[in-house]
C-alpha positions as CSV (number, residue, x, y, z in Angstrom):
1,M,-7.0,22.8,5.1
2,K,-7.2,22.2,8.8
3,D,-10.3,19.5,8.6
4,I,-9.4,16.2,7.4
5,G,-11.6,12.8,7.3
6,F,-9.6,9.5,7.6
7,I,-11.1,5.9,6.5
8,G,-9.7,2.7,7.4
9,L,-7.4,2.9,11.0
10,G,-5.6,-0.6,9.9
11,T,-2.1,-1.5,9.7
12,M,-1.7,1.4,7.2
13,G,-4.0,4.2,8.2
14,R,-3.5,4.5,12.2
15,P,0.0,5.7,11.7
16,M,-0.8,7.7,9.0
17,A,-3.6,9.2,10.6
18,G,-1.5,9.6,13.3
19,H,1.3,11.7,11.9
20,L,-2.1,14.2,10.6
21,L,-2.9,14.6,13.7
22,A,0.4,15.7,15.6
23,A,1.0,18.1,12.8
24,G,-2.4,20.0,14.1
25,Y,-4.8,18.7,11.9
26,R,-8.7,18.1,13.0
27,L,-9.6,14.5,12.3
28,F,-12.7,13.2,11.9
29,L,-12.7,9.0,11.7
30,H,-14.7,6.4,10.3
31,D,-13.8,2.3,10.3
32,V,-15.8,-1.1,10.3
33,A,-13.1,-1.8,13.4
34,P,-13.0,-0.1,16.8
35,L,-10.9,3.7,16.5
36,P,-7.6,3.4,18.0
37,P,-8.3,4.7,21.0
38,D,-4.8,6.6,20.9
39,L,-6.4,8.7,18.5
40,I,-9.5,9.7,19.9
41,A,-8.1,10.4,23.1
42,N,-5.6,13.0,21.4
43,G,-8.9,14.8,20.4
44,A,-9.7,12.9,16.8
45,V,-13.7,13.0,16.4
46,A,-15.3,9.0,15.7
47,C,-17.7,9.3,13.4
48,E,-20.7,6.9,12.9
49,S,-20.2,6.7,9.1
50,G,-18.4,8.2,5.9
51,R,-21.2,10.6,5.5
52,Q,-20.5,11.8,8.7
53,V,-17.2,12.1,8.1
54,A,-17.6,13.8,4.0
55,Q,-19.8,16.6,5.8
56,E,-17.7,17.3,8.4
57,A,-14.3,17.5,6.7
58,D,-12.6,19.6,3.4
59,A,-11.0,16.5,2.5
60,V,-11.7,12.8,2.8
61,I,-8.6,10.4,2.9
62,I,-9.7,6.5,2.6
63,M,-6.9,3.8,3.3
64,V,-8.8,0.1,3.4
65,P,-7.2,-3.1,1.3
66,D,-9.1,-3.6,-1.5
67,T,-11.2,-2.3,-4.8
68,P,-14.9,-3.4,-3.0
69,H,-13.6,-1.6,0.2
70,V,-13.3,1.9,-1.9
71,D,-16.2,1.0,-3.7
72,A,-18.7,0.5,-0.6
73,V,-16.8,3.2,1.3
74,L,-17.9,5.4,-1.3
75,F,-20.7,4.6,-2.7
76,G,-22.5,2.3,-0.2
77,K,-25.3,3.1,2.4
78,G,-24.0,5.8,4.4
79,G,-20.8,6.4,2.2
80,V,-19.1,9.1,1.0
81,A,-20.5,10.2,-1.6
82,E,-23.5,10.9,0.1
83,G,-22.1,13.9,2.4
84,V,-19.2,15.2,-0.8
85,S,-20.1,19.0,-0.9
86,K,-19.1,21.0,-4.0
87,G,-14.9,21.8,-4.0
88,M,-14.2,19.2,-1.2
89,I,-11.3,16.7,-2.0
90,V,-11.5,13.0,-1.8
91,V,-8.5,10.8,-2.2
92,D,-8.2,7.2,-2.0
93,M,-4.7,5.3,-0.5
94,S,-5.5,2.5,-0.8
95,S,-3.9,0.4,-3.6
96,I,-6.8,-0.5,-6.2
97,S,-7.7,-1.2,-10.1
98,P,-6.4,1.8,-12.3
99,L,-9.5,1.5,-14.3
100,A,-12.0,1.5,-11.8
101,T,-10.1,4.3,-10.1
102,K,-11.6,6.2,-13.2
103,E,-14.9,5.0,-13.2
104,F,-14.9,6.0,-9.1
105,A,-13.5,9.7,-10.2
106,R,-16.0,10.4,-12.9
107,K,-18.8,9.6,-9.9
108,I,-16.9,12.1,-7.5
109,D,-16.6,15.0,-10.0
110,A,-20.2,14.5,-11.2
111,L,-20.5,15.3,-7.5
112,G,-18.7,18.7,-7.9
113,A,-15.9,17.5,-5.4
114,D,-12.0,16.3,-6.8
115,Y,-10.8,13.5,-7.0
116,L,-7.2,12.0,-6.2
117,D,-5.5,8.0,-6.3
118,A,-3.1,8.4,-4.4
119,P,-1.3,5.0,-3.2
120,V,1.5,4.4,-1.1
121,S,4.9,2.4,-1.2
122,G,6.8,1.6,2.1
123,G,4.9,-0.4,4.3
124,E,4.1,-0.5,7.9
125,V,7.7,0.8,8.2
126,G,7.3,3.9,6.0
127,A,3.7,4.6,7.5
128,K,5.0,4.8,10.8
129,A,8.6,6.9,10.1
130,A,6.3,8.8,7.8
131,S,8.7,8.2,5.2
132,L,5.9,7.0,2.7
133,T,6.5,7.7,-1.3
134,I,3.0,8.8,-2.4
135,M,2.4,8.8,-6.3
136,V,-0.7,10.9,-7.1
137,G,-3.3,11.1,-10.0
138,G,-6.1,13.5,-10.7
139,R,-6.1,17.5,-11.2
140,E,-3.1,19.8,-10.1
141,R,-5.4,22.2,-8.8
142,A,-6.6,19.1,-6.2
143,F,-3.1,17.9,-5.7
144,N,-1.5,21.5,-5.1
145,A,-4.4,21.6,-2.6
146,M,-3.4,18.1,-0.9
147,K,0.6,18.8,-0.9
148,P,1.2,20.0,2.7
149,V,-1.5,17.0,4.1
150,F,0.7,14.3,1.4
151,D,4.2,15.7,2.8
152,T,3.1,15.2,6.6
153,M,2.6,11.5,6.0
154,G,5.7,10.6,2.9
155,K,9.1,11.8,2.1
156,N,8.2,11.0,-2.0
157,V,5.6,12.5,-3.9
158,T,4.9,12.9,-7.2
159,H,2.2,14.5,-8.9
160,V,2.4,11.6,-11.6
161,G,-1.0,12.6,-13.8
162,A,-4.3,12.4,-14.5
163,N,-6.8,9.9,-12.3
164,G,-5.7,6.4,-12.4
165,D,-2.2,6.9,-13.1
166,G,-1.9,6.8,-9.6
167,Q,-2.6,3.6,-9.5
168,T,-0.8,2.4,-12.4
169,T,2.0,3.8,-10.5
170,K,1.8,1.5,-7.4
171,V,0.9,-1.4,-9.8
172,A,4.3,-0.9,-11.4
173,N,6.3,-0.4,-8.1
174,Q,4.4,-3.3,-7.0
175,I,6.0,-5.6,-9.7
176,I,9.4,-4.4,-9.4
177,V,9.0,-5.1,-5.5
178,A,7.5,-9.2,-5.8
179,L,10.9,-9.7,-8.3
180,T,13.5,-8.2,-6.5
181,I,12.4,-10.1,-3.2
182,E,12.2,-13.3,-5.7
183,A,15.8,-12.3,-6.5
184,V,17.2,-11.9,-3.4
185,S,15.6,-14.7,-2.3
186,E,17.2,-16.9,-5.0
187,A,20.6,-15.2,-4.4
188,L,20.0,-15.7,-0.8
189,L,18.9,-19.5,-1.1
190,F,21.6,-20.9,-3.7
191,A,24.1,-19.4,-1.6
192,S,22.9,-21.0,1.5
193,K,22.6,-24.5,-0.5
194,A,26.6,-23.8,-2.1
195,G,27.8,-23.5,1.9
196,A,28.6,-19.9,2.2
197,D,27.2,-18.3,5.1
198,P,24.4,-15.9,3.5
199,A,24.6,-13.4,5.9
200,L,28.3,-12.4,5.0
201,V,27.1,-13.1,1.5
202,R,24.7,-10.2,2.0
203,Q,26.8,-8.1,3.2
204,A,29.1,-8.6,0.6
205,L,25.8,-7.9,-1.7
206,M,25.2,-4.7,0.1
207,G,28.7,-2.9,-1.0
208,G,27.7,-3.9,-4.7
209,F,25.5,-2.9,-7.6
210,A,22.9,-5.4,-6.4
211,S,22.7,-3.5,-3.4
212,S,18.9,-2.6,-3.0
213,R,16.2,-1.5,0.0
214,I,14.8,-4.9,-0.4
215,L,18.3,-6.8,0.0
216,E,18.9,-4.7,3.0
217,V,15.4,-4.6,4.5
218,H,13.9,-8.1,3.7
219,G,16.9,-10.3,2.7
220,E,17.5,-8.9,7.0
221,R,13.7,-10.6,7.5
222,M,14.8,-13.8,5.3
223,L,17.9,-14.4,7.7
224,K,16.5,-13.7,10.8
225,R,12.9,-16.0,10.0
226,N,11.1,-13.1,10.6
227,F,8.2,-13.4,8.4
228,D,5.2,-11.0,10.4
229,P,4.0,-8.7,8.4
230,G,5.0,-6.4,6.9
231,F,3.0,-6.2,3.8
232,R,0.8,-9.5,4.1
233,I,1.3,-12.1,1.2
234,E,-2.7,-11.7,0.3
235,L,-2.0,-8.0,-0.5
236,H,0.4,-8.7,-2.7
237,Q,-1.2,-11.2,-4.6
238,K,-4.1,-9.0,-5.1
239,D,-1.7,-6.2,-6.4
240,L,0.1,-8.2,-8.9
241,N,-3.8,-9.9,-9.7
242,L,-4.3,-6.0,-11.0
243,A,-0.9,-6.4,-12.8
244,L,-1.9,-9.5,-14.7
245,E,-5.3,-8.6,-15.1
246,G,-4.1,-5.5,-16.7
247,A,-1.5,-6.7,-19.0
248,R,-4.3,-9.2,-20.6
249,A,-6.4,-5.8,-21.3
250,L,-3.6,-4.3,-23.1
251,G,-2.6,-7.3,-25.2
252,L,1.1,-7.3,-22.8
253,S,2.7,-10.5,-21.0
254,L,4.5,-10.6,-17.5
255,P,6.4,-13.7,-17.4
256,G,8.4,-12.4,-14.1
257,T,5.3,-11.0,-12.5
258,A,3.4,-14.2,-13.3
259,A,6.4,-16.2,-11.7
260,A,5.9,-14.2,-8.6
261,Q,2.3,-15.0,-8.3
262,Q,2.6,-18.6,-8.7
263,L,5.1,-18.0,-5.5
264,F,2.9,-16.1,-3.6
265,N,-0.2,-18.8,-4.4
266,A,2.3,-21.1,-3.0
267,C,2.9,-19.4,-0.3
268,T,-1.0,-19.3,0.7
269,A,-0.9,-23.0,0.0
270,L,1.3,-23.3,2.7
271,G,-0.7,-21.7,4.7
272,G,1.2,-18.0,4.9
273,K,-1.2,-16.0,3.4
274,A,-0.7,-13.5,6.6
275,W,2.9,-13.7,6.2
276,D,5.2,-10.8,5.3
277,H,6.1,-10.7,1.4
278,S,9.6,-11.8,2.3
279,G,7.4,-15.0,2.8
280,I,8.3,-15.7,-0.6
281,L,11.7,-17.7,0.5
282,R,9.4,-19.9,2.3
283,A,8.4,-21.2,-1.3
284,L,11.9,-21.6,-2.6
285,E,13.0,-23.3,0.5
286,V,10.6,-25.9,0.4
287,M,10.9,-26.8,-3.5
288,A,14.8,-27.1,-2.2
289,G,14.8,-28.9,0.7
290,H,16.5,-26.0,2.2
291,E,16.6,-23.3,4.7
292,V,18.5,-20.5,4.4
293,A,19.3,-19.8,7.5
294,A,18.2,-21.9,10.8
295,A,14.7,-21.0,12.8
């Protein structure tokens, strides 16, 4: 498999596509925004529609923000579904609804193609470093065919089950990430308000059981007041909405997830929907009347 279509060249998609190009894959690109000139200059082919991408490629990767965007890319006018051929593979690497994913997969399967949901974790940093975690749902034969492609973009690639299971895994990931960011925020705010040096507190905690990648990366962001994304709060809100909607459908209570979503909502009310999700700290700071570190 050498011809790959890629639709959605934003913060995540652009570096992901770049790794594929550098690995020798021939790329066919489409986006609603202007295509990155560096990818075109390095040999990627611009396409006028998702249909054309599907007609040119052996597999099509989609990396867009939300469920309605994936729906439009697949089944809108000039969409991927209009160009699908028997035996090709359609891969959605966006983070969207597991229930919608199952329906999308059913429609693509009916056209004779395979469908994989393969959302990622690792953010812009992971996309640029080709170190993304990729959680894949769908038929094993399609996963095996795409595994070398996934390995070009990520370090931890796991086939987790059937269609929809990849998206369910990503929702679970986003629950953990949101609650851990909130926990780190509370801990550093507590330490700072109590008069301790939050930087030294973080340093000490990094050597103990409380250590985490989020304490390392987002804890540093909080201390440096760097809330440029990264991963935008509005996108994490979308993911937690998926978790809470799913919980209602399953008859579950997710109180910590609901609380984290309320803090993200507060950040949005403060004008911070485009902040990095580590900016959840700022909602807690407003309530405390205290900042962890000087701006």
